Residue, then its C-alpha position, 0 to 999 in steps of 0.5 A: m501180283i504172282t503167287l506160287n504155291p506147292g504143286d504148281p509148275a515152277p516158272d522157267f528162266s534163263a539167267q546168267d551165273q557169276s561166271g557168265q554161263t546161261r542156266r535154265l530151269a530146264d537144265y535141271r530137269g530130272q534133279r531137284v532144285a533149291l532156288y533161293f532168292y535174296p536181296k543183295d550180294d554181301t550184305p549180312g543176311c545174304t552172307a550168312q544164308a549163303c555161307s549156310l548153303r555153302d557149308g551145307e553143300t555136302q549134305l544137300r547134294a546127298a540129298g539130290l539137291q542143287v542149289l541156285g541163287v538169285s538176287p538183282d545184282d548183276v554178274a560182276s557182283h555176284q563174281k565178287f561175292a562168290d569168290k570172296f566167300e567161296l561159294p560153290f554153286p551159281l548165283l543167278a544175275d537178275p537186274e530186271r527182276t524177271l525171275a523176281e517177278a515170276y516167282g512172286v518175290w519182287q514185292e513193296k517192303k517196309n523198313y523203319g518207316r520207309t516203303y520201297w520195292g525189293v526182294v523178299r527172301t524166299t527159297f523154292l524147292i522144285d521137284a525133278e519134274g519142274r514143279v513146286e515142291r515146297i516153299i520157304r518164305r523168310p528163311d532162318t539165313k544161318n541154318h538155311a541148309e538145315q531147313l532145306l534138309k527137313 
C-alpha cells in the first residue's frame, strides 16, 4: 500500500469531473489544492463534508485553495450530487479507484464486524509546486473548511 507524507510529490492524475471535463493535477500547478477523498455521493457524512466546503468556499479561495473532491462514483452520480447541493467545485469520478490507490486511500475497512474495501476519508493539501503540504486523515466532516484554513 502507498503511504504519502508531507514533502512527497503528489501523484499526478487525469479524471473527469461532474460535467465531463478532464481535470489534471498539473493544470493546478502554481496553485494550492485541497484534494479530498470521500466514500460516496449523497450519504450523510459525505454530504456534510461537501456542504462545509461549499459554505467555506469564499474563505478557501481567499486563502488560495482550489478544492477538488474525489470518490469512486461515476460522472452522472457526481452531477446529481453537485446539482442537489449546489457544489461549486469539481468532483472527480474515480470508478476504477486509480486516484484512490495512487494516494493510498483505497484500504480495507471494517464496519459492524464486516470487512470490505473502500475509500478512507482523507484530504491532501498540495502546494503550488505539486508537493503534499499536509494530510488530514479522517477529517471533521461538519467543519472541514475550517480545518483546511488552520
